[in-house]
Every structure is written in structure tokens, then in C-alpha cells.
C-alpha angles and dihedrals in degrees: 000000000000137000129197120228131202138212113335133172110222143185119216115227103170132010122201109179120201131179098272105011142026122228113212142185106213138160137209137188133206127204111243102183136326097310106013135087133186115216126207131191120213101200098168104039117151124193114210136167113356092001089056085063092046094050100037091101096036119134134187109281095030119128125220142176114234107202097190142346145155133249113212138172111231120198116216139160122254123224089267092052098254120137115251134174131227122195106219131191112211116201 
């Protein structure tokens, strides 16, 4: 299953660079009326391709605009051999 996302303004909380991608913990907020906002935590974001270049110098506290991305569910095995699922945001 996957779902496409559109423009989001995000704050970086944690950066974990790898050789070909960067794992990020980021958050975003959406205005929901005149004085109300809804906040979202993107705990398993991964920057790949062009986004890797954008986020390669990112530090906690930085703000970015994400133009597009994809939310996917990835199946993996736990240490004890059970199936588990991770929701990842690819940017």
C-alpha cells in the first residue's frame, strides 16, 4: 500500500545519514481554522535521490519544504522472526 503526499513544511528533529539515504525524524503542522493547528510526527522519514542532496547538511532544528513524497508500509522480520510492519515516508 502507498499514498502520495504533497507540499509540507517540516521541522527536523533528528538526522541519521547513511551512504545512499538519510533517515530523519521530522514534524509538520497544518492550519485547521483560524486559531487551531494539527501536528504530525514523521518518525520514519527517509530522504533518497534529490531529497538526499537537499537534506545532506540538515541539522536538528532546521526547517524545510517537502514538495512531494510517498508513504509506504514495509514488511520486515523482528529479531525473534515474527513479521512486523513499518510505515515509512519516502521523500
